[in-house]
N, C-alpha and C positions, 0 to 999 in steps of 0.2 A: 436358400441356397446355401449360406454358411454352415447350417445344421446337416445339409447332405453331404457336404465336402468333409465335415468333421466325422461322421458316421462312416462312410466309405473310407476314409482315410484310416480310421482307428481298425475297422474291420479287416482291411487289406494289409495293415502293418500287424497286427496280433496274428492272424492266420498265417501269413507267408513267414514270419519269423517261427512260429511253431514247425511249419513244413520244412524249413530250413534245419531246424533241430533234429527233426526225424530224419532227414535225407542225411545229415550229417552222422546220425548214430548208424545208418546203414553203411555209409561209407566206411566208419570206423570197423564195423562188423565184417566187411569185405577185405580189410587191410590183412595181409598174410603176417603170421608171427614165425617164431622158431617152432613151435609145436604143430601148427597146422600151416603148412607151405601153400604157396598160391595152387588153386584149382583152375581147369581151364574156363575161361570165360570171366575170370575175376576182374582181369585188368580192363576189359570194356565195361564191366559193370561199375568199376571204380570211377572210370572216366566219366561215365555218363551220370553218376551220382555226384560226382564234382561239378559237372554243368548245371544239374538241377540245383545245387546249393547257391550256386552264383546266380541263378536265375532268379531262385526264391528271394535272395538278398536284395536283387534289383528291384524286386516288385515291394519289398518291404520299404525300400528306400523311397519309391514312388508314393507309397501309402503314408509315409512320415511327410513328403512333400505336400500331398492333399491335405493331411491333418492340419500342418501348419498353414497353409493357405486359407482352409476354412476358419482357422482360429483368428487368422490376421483380418479376414472378412467381418467375423463375428465383432472383433474388438473395436472395429472402424465405425 
C-alpha cells in the first residue's frame, strides 16, 4: 500500500510540475509586448492558461500529499 502511494504521488508530482511549467511557458508566449501587440483571442487564451497552471499546481500538491503519506506509512 505504501509503495503504491509513493509511486502514484511521485508520478503525479513530477508530471504535473512539468505540465505547469509548459503551461507557464505558453502563458508567457501569449503575453503581449511592445513589439507584438495583443492579437484577437490572446486574452481568453491567457486566462485559460492561467487556470491550467493553477490546476496543475493543485494536482502537484495532491501528488506531494500522496507521496508524503506513502512515506509516512512506509516508515511506520
